[in-house]
ChimeraX commands (.cxc) that place a marker at each C-alpha (Angstrom):
marker #1 position 41.47,153.81,8.54 radius 0.5
marker #1 position 38.15,152.02,8.95 radius 0.5
marker #1 position 39.61,148.94,7.27 radius 0.5
marker #1 position 42.59,148.96,9.64 radius 0.5
marker #1 position 40.32,149.25,12.68 radius 0.5
marker #1 position 38.19,146.38,11.41 radius 0.5
marker #1 position 41.19,144.12,10.82 radius 0.5
marker #1 position 42.58,145.00,14.25 radius 0.5
marker #1 position 39.28,144.19,15.95 radius 0.5
marker #1 position 39.00,140.92,14.04 radius 0.5
marker #1 position 42.50,139.89,15.09 radius 0.5
marker #1 position 41.69,140.71,18.72 radius 0.5
marker #1 position 38.45,138.72,18.55 radius 0.5
marker #1 position 40.22,135.66,17.13 radius 0.5
marker #1 position 42.95,135.89,19.77 radius 0.5
marker #1 position 40.48,136.23,22.63 radius 0.5
marker #1 position 38.29,133.43,21.33 radius 0.5
marker #1 position 41.10,130.92,20.89 radius 0.5
marker #1 position 41.00,128.00,23.37 radius 0.5
marker #1 position 43.66,128.07,26.07 radius 0.5
marker #1 position 45.45,125.62,28.30 radius 0.5
marker #1 position 47.94,126.07,31.11 radius 0.5
marker #1 position 50.92,124.83,29.14 radius 0.5
marker #1 position 51.41,127.07,26.12 radius 0.5
marker #1 position 48.28,129.24,25.85 radius 0.5
marker #1 position 47.28,127.32,22.71 radius 0.5
marker #1 position 45.23,124.15,22.81 radius 0.5
marker #1 position 46.33,121.72,20.13 radius 0.5
marker #1 position 43.64,119.46,18.69 radius 0.5
marker #1 position 44.94,116.36,16.93 radius 0.5
marker #1 position 42.51,113.79,15.49 radius 0.5
marker #1 position 42.93,110.11,16.33 radius 0.5
marker #1 position 43.81,108.07,13.24 radius 0.5
marker #1 position 43.04,104.43,13.87 radius 0.5
marker #1 position 45.37,101.82,12.46 radius 0.5
marker #1 position 47.47,98.86,13.53 radius 0.5
marker #1 position 49.06,101.09,16.17 radius 0.5
marker #1 position 48.07,104.41,17.71 radius 0.5
marker #1 position 51.11,106.25,19.00 radius 0.5
marker #1 position 49.95,108.28,21.97 radius 0.5
marker #1 position 51.29,111.69,22.88 radius 0.5
marker #1 position 53.62,112.43,25.79 radius 0.5
marker #1 position 51.78,113.77,28.82 radius 0.5
marker #1 position 52.99,117.06,30.32 radius 0.5
marker #1 position 53.56,117.22,34.07 radius 0.5
marker #1 position 51.35,120.30,34.36 radius 0.5
marker #1 position 47.92,121.10,33.01 radius 0.5
marker #1 position 44.24,120.56,33.66 radius 0.5
marker #1 position 42.34,121.49,36.79 radius 0.5
marker #1 position 43.77,121.16,40.29 radius 0.5
marker #1 position 43.15,117.94,42.21 radius 0.5
marker #1 position 40.61,119.75,44.41 radius 0.5
marker #1 position 38.76,121.05,41.36 radius 0.5
marker #1 position 38.78,117.59,39.77 radius 0.5
marker #1 position 37.38,115.99,42.94 radius 0.5
marker #1 position 34.59,118.56,43.10 radius 0.5
marker #1 position 33.82,118.00,39.41 radius 0.5
marker #1 position 33.98,114.19,39.39 radius 0.5
marker #1 position 30.62,112.50,38.78 radius 0.5
marker #1 position 29.14,109.62,36.80 radius 0.5
marker #1 position 27.60,110.50,33.45 radius 0.5
marker #1 position 25.26,108.43,31.31 radius 0.5
marker #1 position 24.67,110.79,28.41 radius 0.5
marker #1 position 27.40,110.92,25.78 radius 0.5
marker #1 position 27.66,112.30,22.29 radius 0.5
marker #1 position 29.24,110.50,19.35 radius 0.5
marker #1 position 32.06,113.06,19.24 radius 0.5
marker #1 position 35.48,111.41,19.14 radius 0.5
marker #1 position 38.22,112.21,21.61 radius 0.5
marker #1 position 41.23,114.10,20.35 radius 0.5
marker #1 position 44.60,112.37,20.42 radius 0.5
marker #1 position 45.54,114.67,23.31 radius 0.5
marker #1 position 42.48,113.54,25.31 radius 0.5
marker #1 position 42.85,109.86,24.46 radius 0.5
marker #1 position 46.54,109.93,25.36 radius 0.5
marker #1 position 45.86,111.62,28.70 radius 0.5
marker #1 position 43.04,109.31,29.74 radius 0.5
marker #1 position 44.98,106.14,28.89 radius 0.5
marker #1 position 48.13,107.34,30.61 radius 0.5
marker #1 position 46.21,108.44,33.70 radius 0.5
marker #1 position 44.66,105.00,34.00 radius 0.5
marker #1 position 47.65,102.79,33.29 radius 0.5
marker #1 position 50.69,104.77,32.21 radius 0.5
marker #1 position 54.22,104.74,33.57 radius 0.5
marker #1 position 54.99,107.65,35.90 radius 0.5
marker #1 position 58.29,106.31,37.26 radius 0.5
marker #1 position 60.49,105.33,34.32 radius 0.5
marker #1 position 63.32,104.22,36.60 radius 0.5
marker #1 position 61.34,101.13,37.65 radius 0.5
marker #1 position 58.43,101.12,35.14 radius 0.5
marker #1 position 55.85,101.54,37.92 radius 0.5
marker #1 position 52.47,102.90,36.93 radius 0.5
marker #1 position 50.24,105.78,37.95 radius 0.5
marker #1 position 47.94,103.31,39.75 radius 0.5
marker #1 position 48.95,101.14,42.72 radius 0.5
marker #1 position 49.01,97.34,42.56 radius 0.5
marker #1 position 48.83,94.78,45.36 radius 0.5
marker #1 position 52.23,93.09,45.73 radius 0.5
marker #1 position 53.42,95.19,42.77 radius 0.5
marker #1 position 52.32,92.48,40.33 radius 0.5
marker #1 position 50.24,94.66,37.97 radius 0.5
marker #1 position 47.87,91.99,36.64 radius 0.5
marker #1 position 45.56,94.48,34.87 radius 0.5
marker #1 position 45.64,94.80,31.08 radius 0.5
marker #1 position 43.92,97.89,29.64 radius 0.5
marker #1 position 41.88,97.52,26.44 radius 0.5
marker #1 position 40.50,100.53,24.59 radius 0.5
marker #1 position 37.34,100.03,22.52 radius 0.5
marker #1 position 37.05,102.71,19.85 radius 0.5
marker #1 position 34.65,103.15,16.95 radius 0.5
marker #1 position 36.82,101.24,14.48 radius 0.5
marker #1 position 38.81,98.81,16.58 radius 0.5
marker #1 position 39.94,97.34,19.89 radius 0.5
marker #1 position 43.39,98.16,21.21 radius 0.5
marker #1 position 45.65,96.86,23.98 radius 0.5
marker #1 position 47.63,99.54,25.78 radius 0.5
marker #1 position 51.37,98.98,26.03 radius 0.5
marker #1 position 52.68,101.17,28.88 radius 0.5
marker #1 position 56.32,100.56,27.93 radius 0.5
marker #1 position 55.87,102.16,24.50 radius 0.5
marker #1 position 52.85,104.36,25.39 radius 0.5
marker #1 position 51.05,102.97,22.35 radius 0.5
marker #1 position 47.72,101.34,21.62 radius 0.5
marker #1 position 48.15,98.11,19.65 radius 0.5
marker #1 position 45.14,96.87,17.69 radius 0.5
marker #1 position 43.92,93.40,18.58 radius 0.5
marker #1 position 40.58,93.43,16.73 radius 0.5
marker #1 position 39.03,95.47,13.94 radius 0.5
marker #1 position 35.50,96.84,13.95 radius 0.5
marker #1 position 33.17,98.44,16.46 radius 0.5
marker #1 position 32.82,96.12,19.46 radius 0.5
marker #1 position 31.69,98.72,22.00 radius 0.5
marker #1 position 28.36,96.91,22.60 radius 0.5
marker #1 position 30.29,94.06,24.26 radius 0.5
marker #1 position 31.67,96.39,26.91 radius 0.5
marker #1 position 28.34,97.23,28.57 radius 0.5
marker #1 position 24.68,96.38,29.06 radius 0.5
marker #1 position 23.72,100.06,28.70 radius 0.5
marker #1 position 23.00,101.69,25.35 radius 0.5
marker #1 position 24.97,104.85,26.11 radius 0.5
marker #1 position 28.23,102.90,25.91 radius 0.5
marker #1 position 27.55,102.23,22.22 radius 0.5
marker #1 position 27.59,105.96,21.51 radius 0.5
marker #1 position 30.52,107.16,23.63 radius 0.5
marker #1 position 33.92,107.72,22.06 radius 0.5
marker #1 position 35.85,105.39,24.36 radius 0.5
marker #1 position 35.14,102.33,26.45 radius 0.5
marker #1 position 37.94,100.92,28.57 radius 0.5
marker #1 position 37.93,97.30,29.72 radius 0.5
marker #1 position 40.32,96.28,32.46 radius 0.5
marker #1 position 41.19,92.60,32.15 radius 0.5
marker #1 position 43.03,90.73,34.88 radius 0.5
marker #1 position 45.76,88.22,34.00 radius 0.5
marker #1 position 45.47,85.82,36.91 radius 0.5
marker #1 position 48.63,83.95,35.92 radius 0.5
marker #1 position 50.72,86.64,37.64 radius 0.5
marker #1 position 49.69,85.06,40.96 radius 0.5
marker #1 position 51.08,81.63,40.06 radius 0.5
marker #1 position 53.35,80.39,42.84 radius 0.5
marker #1 position 52.21,83.12,45.27 radius 0.5
marker #1 position 50.03,80.76,47.37 radius 0.5
marker #1 position 47.03,83.06,46.93 radius 0.5
marker #1 position 43.57,81.44,46.51 radius 0.5
marker #1 position 41.83,82.25,43.24 radius 0.5
marker #1 position 38.98,84.20,44.84 radius 0.5
marker #1 position 41.47,86.28,46.82 radius 0.5
marker #1 position 43.46,86.94,43.63 radius 0.5
marker #1 position 40.31,88.12,41.83 radius 0.5
marker #1 position 39.58,90.43,44.75 radius 0.5
marker #1 position 43.05,91.93,44.50 radius 0.5
marker #1 position 42.53,92.44,40.76 radius 0.5
marker #1 position 39.31,94.31,41.49 radius 0.5
marker #1 position 41.17,96.61,43.87 radius 0.5
marker #1 position 43.88,97.23,41.28 radius 0.5
marker #1 position 41.34,97.98,38.54 radius 0.5
marker #1 position 39.56,100.44,40.83 radius 0.5
marker #1 position 42.77,102.46,41.00 radius 0.5
marker #1 position 43.07,102.56,37.22 radius 0.5
marker #1 position 39.45,103.59,36.83 radius 0.5
marker #1 position 39.55,106.37,39.41 radius 0.5
marker #1 position 42.72,107.81,37.91 radius 0.5
marker #1 position 40.91,108.04,34.57 radius 0.5
marker #1 position 37.79,109.47,36.25 radius 0.5
marker #1 position 39.80,112.27,37.82 radius 0.5
marker #1 position 41.69,112.99,34.61 radius 0.5
marker #1 position 38.37,113.22,32.76 radius 0.5
marker #1 position 36.93,115.57,35.38 radius 0.5
marker #1 position 40.03,117.77,35.23 radius 0.5
marker #1 position 39.88,118.06,31.43 radius 0.5
marker #1 position 36.18,118.57,30.77 radius 0.5
marker #1 position 35.32,114.99,29.79 radius 0.5
marker #1 position 32.49,112.75,30.98 radius 0.5
marker #1 position 33.07,109.34,32.56 radius 0.5
marker #1 position 31.38,106.48,34.37 radius 0.5
marker #1 position 32.70,103.33,36.04 radius 0.5
marker #1 position 30.76,100.16,35.20 radius 0.5
marker #1 position 30.56,96.61,36.49 radius 0.5
marker #1 position 28.30,95.34,33.69 radius 0.5
marker #1 position 29.74,93.86,30.48 radius 0.5
marker #1 position 29.52,90.74,28.34 radius 0.5
marker #1 position 32.50,88.97,29.84 radius 0.5
marker #1 position 32.46,85.68,27.94 radius 0.5
marker #1 position 32.11,87.44,24.59 radius 0.5
marker #1 position 34.83,89.95,25.49 radius 0.5
marker #1 position 37.34,87.28,26.43 radius 0.5
marker #1 position 36.51,85.33,23.27 radius 0.5
marker #1 position 37.02,88.43,21.11 radius 0.5
marker #1 position 40.36,89.14,22.81 radius 0.5
marker #1 position 41.47,85.51,22.50 radius 0.5
marker #1 position 41.92,85.13,26.27 radius 0.5
marker #1 position 41.43,81.96,28.29 radius 0.5
marker #1 position 38.67,82.44,30.91 radius 0.5
marker #1 position 40.56,80.03,33.16 radius 0.5
marker #1 position 43.39,82.53,33.50 radius 0.5
marker #1 position 41.68,85.85,32.73 radius 0.5
marker #1 position 38.67,87.78,33.97 radius 0.5
marker #1 position 37.20,91.22,33.39 radius 0.5
marker #1 position 37.70,93.30,36.53 radius 0.5
marker #1 position 35.94,96.58,35.58 radius 0.5
marker #1 position 34.86,98.68,32.64 radius 0.5
marker #1 position 34.57,102.40,32.04 radius 0.5
marker #1 position 32.97,104.74,29.52 radius 0.5
marker #1 position 34.58,108.09,28.68 radius 0.5
marker #1 position 33.50,110.71,26.18 radius 0.5
marker #1 position 31.88,114.09,25.64 radius 0.5
marker link #1:1,2 radius 0.2
marker link #1:2,3 radius 0.2
marker link #1:3,4 radius 0.2
marker link #1:4,5 radius 0.2
marker link #1:5,6 radius 0.2
marker link #1:6,7 radius 0.2
marker link #1:7,8 radius 0.2
marker link #1:8,9 radius 0.2
marker link #1:9,10 radius 0.2
marker link #1:10,11 radius 0.2
marker link #1:11,12 radius 0.2
marker link #1:12,13 radius 0.2
marker link #1:13,14 radius 0.2
marker link #1:14,15 radius 0.2
marker link #1:15,16 radius 0.2
marker link #1:16,17 radius 0.2
marker link #1:17,18 radius 0.2
marker link #1:18,19 radius 0.2
marker link #1:19,20 radius 0.2
marker link #1:20,21 radius 0.2
marker link #1:21,22 radius 0.2
marker link #1:22,23 radius 0.2
marker link #1:23,24 radius 0.2
marker link #1:24,25 radius 0.2
marker link #1:25,26 radius 0.2
marker link #1:26,27 radius 0.2
marker link #1:27,28 radius 0.2
marker link #1:28,29 radius 0.2
marker link #1:29,30 radius 0.2
marker link #1:30,31 radius 0.2
marker link #1:31,32 radius 0.2
marker link #1:32,33 radius 0.2
marker link #1:33,34 radius 0.2
marker link #1:34,35 radius 0.2
marker link #1:35,36 radius 0.2
marker link #1:36,37 radius 0.2
marker link #1:37,38 radius 0.2
marker link #1:38,39 radius 0.2
marker link #1:39,40 radius 0.2
marker link #1:40,41 radius 0.2
marker link #1:41,42 radius 0.2
marker link #1:42,43 radius 0.2
marker link #1:43,44 radius 0.2
marker link #1:44,45 radius 0.2
marker link #1:45,46 radius 0.2
marker link #1:46,47 radius 0.2
marker link #1:47,48 radius 0.2
marker link #1:48,49 radius 0.2
marker link #1:49,50 radius 0.2
marker link #1:50,51 radius 0.2
marker link #1:51,52 radius 0.2
marker link #1:52,53 radius 0.2
marker link #1:53,54 radius 0.2
marker link #1:54,55 radius 0.2
marker link #1:55,56 radius 0.2
marker link #1:56,57 radius 0.2
marker link #1:57,58 radius 0.2
marker link #1:58,59 radius 0.2
marker link #1:59,60 radius 0.2
marker link #1:60,61 radius 0.2
marker link #1:61,62 radius 0.2
marker link #1:62,63 radius 0.2
marker link #1:63,64 radius 0.2
marker link #1:64,65 radius 0.2
marker link #1:65,66 radius 0.2
marker link #1:66,67 radius 0.2
marker link #1:67,68 radius 0.2
marker link #1:68,69 radius 0.2
marker link #1:69,70 radius 0.2
marker link #1:70,71 radius 0.2
marker link #1:71,72 radius 0.2
marker link #1:72,73 radius 0.2
marker link #1:73,74 radius 0.2
marker link #1:74,75 radius 0.2
marker link #1:75,76 radius 0.2
marker link #1:76,77 radius 0.2
marker link #1:77,78 radius 0.2
marker link #1:78,79 radius 0.2
marker link #1:79,80 radius 0.2
marker link #1:80,81 radius 0.2
marker link #1:81,82 radius 0.2
marker link #1:82,83 radius 0.2
marker link #1:83,84 radius 0.2
marker link #1:84,85 radius 0.2
marker link #1:85,86 radius 0.2
marker link #1:86,87 radius 0.2
marker link #1:87,88 radius 0.2
marker link #1:88,89 radius 0.2
marker link #1:89,90 radius 0.2
marker link #1:90,91 radius 0.2
marker link #1:91,92 radius 0.2
marker link #1:92,93 radius 0.2
marker link #1:93,94 radius 0.2
marker link #1:94,95 radius 0.2
marker link #1:95,96 radius 0.2
marker link #1:96,97 radius 0.2
marker link #1:97,98 radius 0.2
marker link #1:98,99 radius 0.2
marker link #1:99,100 radius 0.2
marker link #1:100,101 radius 0.2
marker link #1:101,102 radius 0.2
marker link #1:102,103 radius 0.2
marker link #1:103,104 radius 0.2
marker link #1:104,105 radius 0.2
marker link #1:105,106 radius 0.2
marker link #1:106,107 radius 0.2
marker link #1:107,108 radius 0.2
marker link #1:108,109 radius 0.2
marker link #1:109,110 radius 0.2
marker link #1:110,111 radius 0.2
marker link #1:111,112 radius 0.2
marker link #1:112,113 radius 0.2
marker link #1:113,114 radius 0.2
marker link #1:114,115 radius 0.2
marker link #1:115,116 radius 0.2
marker link #1:116,117 radius 0.2
marker link #1:117,118 radius 0.2
marker link #1:118,119 radius 0.2
marker link #1:119,120 radius 0.2
marker link #1:120,121 radius 0.2
marker link #1:121,122 radius 0.2
marker link #1:122,123 radius 0.2
marker link #1:123,124 radius 0.2
marker link #1:124,125 radius 0.2
marker link #1:125,126 radius 0.2
marker link #1:126,127 radius 0.2
marker link #1:127,128 radius 0.2
marker link #1:128,129 radius 0.2
marker link #1:129,130 radius 0.2
marker link #1:130,131 radius 0.2
marker link #1:131,132 radius 0.2
marker link #1:132,133 radius 0.2
marker link #1:133,134 radius 0.2
marker link #1:134,135 radius 0.2
marker link #1:135,136 radius 0.2
marker link #1:136,137 radius 0.2
marker link #1:137,138 radius 0.2
marker link #1:138,139 radius 0.2
marker link #1:139,140 radius 0.2
marker link #1:140,141 radius 0.2
marker link #1:141,142 radius 0.2
marker link #1:142,143 radius 0.2
marker link #1:143,144 radius 0.2
marker link #1:144,145 radius 0.2
marker link #1:145,146 radius 0.2
marker link #1:146,147 radius 0.2
marker link #1:147,148 radius 0.2
marker link #1:148,149 radius 0.2
marker link #1:149,150 radius 0.2
marker link #1:150,151 radius 0.2
marker link #1:151,152 radius 0.2
marker link #1:152,153 radius 0.2
marker link #1:153,154 radius 0.2
marker link #1:154,155 radius 0.2
marker link #1:155,156 radius 0.2
marker link #1:156,157 radius 0.2
marker link #1:157,158 radius 0.2
marker link #1:158,159 radius 0.2
marker link #1:159,160 radius 0.2
marker link #1:160,161 radius 0.2
marker link #1:161,162 radius 0.2
marker link #1:162,163 radius 0.2
marker link #1:163,164 radius 0.2
marker link #1:164,165 radius 0.2
marker link #1:165,166 radius 0.2
marker link #1:166,167 radius 0.2
marker link #1:167,168 radius 0.2
marker link #1:168,169 radius 0.2
marker link #1:169,170 radius 0.2
marker link #1:170,171 radius 0.2
marker link #1:171,172 radius 0.2
marker link #1:172,173 radius 0.2
marker link #1:173,174 radius 0.2
marker link #1:174,175 radius 0.2
marker link #1:175,176 radius 0.2
marker link #1:176,177 radius 0.2
marker link #1:177,178 radius 0.2
marker link #1:178,179 radius 0.2
marker link #1:179,180 radius 0.2
marker link #1:180,181 radius 0.2
marker link #1:181,182 radius 0.2
marker link #1:182,183 radius 0.2
marker link #1:183,184 radius 0.2
marker link #1:184,185 radius 0.2
marker link #1:185,186 radius 0.2
marker link #1:186,187 radius 0.2
marker link #1:187,188 radius 0.2
marker link #1:188,189 radius 0.2
marker link #1:189,190 radius 0.2
marker link #1:190,191 radius 0.2
marker link #1:191,192 radius 0.2
marker link #1:192,193 radius 0.2
marker link #1:193,194 radius 0.2
marker link #1:194,195 radius 0.2
marker link #1:195,196 radius 0.2
marker link #1:196,197 radius 0.2
marker link #1:197,198 radius 0.2
marker link #1:198,199 radius 0.2
marker link #1:199,200 radius 0.2
marker link #1:200,201 radius 0.2
marker link #1:201,202 radius 0.2
marker link #1:202,203 radius 0.2
marker link #1:203,204 radius 0.2
marker link #1:204,205 radius 0.2
marker link #1:205,206 radius 0.2
marker link #1:206,207 radius 0.2
marker link #1:207,208 radius 0.2
marker link #1:208,209 radius 0.2
marker link #1:209,210 radius 0.2
marker link #1:210,211 radius 0.2
marker link #1:211,212 radius 0.2
marker link #1:212,213 radius 0.2
marker link #1:213,214 radius 0.2
marker link #1:214,215 radius 0.2
marker link #1:215,216 radius 0.2
marker link #1:216,217 radius 0.2
marker link #1:217,218 radius 0.2
marker link #1:218,219 radius 0.2
marker link #1:219,220 radius 0.2
marker link #1:220,221 radius 0.2
marker link #1:221,222 radius 0.2
marker link #1:222,223 radius 0.2
marker link #1:223,224 radius 0.2
marker link #1:224,225 radius 0.2
view
């Protein structure tokens, strides 16, 4: 009898202590396995905190641990920033001036640099190794699990009769939408984030093999725990 009571109490303790989410009462934790491609997970239409709760929780953080994001967290952050939310026309979660979407989203992880492909919802590796120090002038970025760099492809404005400085300004506005989407997603899911305007632009573009005459870094962001 005592043994049965003990086993029953243990089962209840495990059940009560299990992490929850709003989707299926069980929080799945999948590790990120870096390789040539990281296939991200589909994002449910419900979950996380409410928009009001996320706005109240949103703040800039500068202290991060080395703890990696789960595949669920990485998938959600990337999709929030630059994912497709209208498959019928491939439009993204963030707005874009003139609907040109010049921003390319690069994810800097501990073992590699990846370009996000919204059409396939995958991260495609473009460089091996830890290049997080290029994404910021602050030491905390070297520790955090994820640094996002939003690069503008200025060639999308060719033939639009838009001066270069104006085009760069539009890219900055676009990137701000991507960044704030990710900020709010992080706040709604218990992650830390900060938007940054400091980075080693020339070295970043060289690493990514991009021509500085047609590309520029619009913004950067650090996300982690």
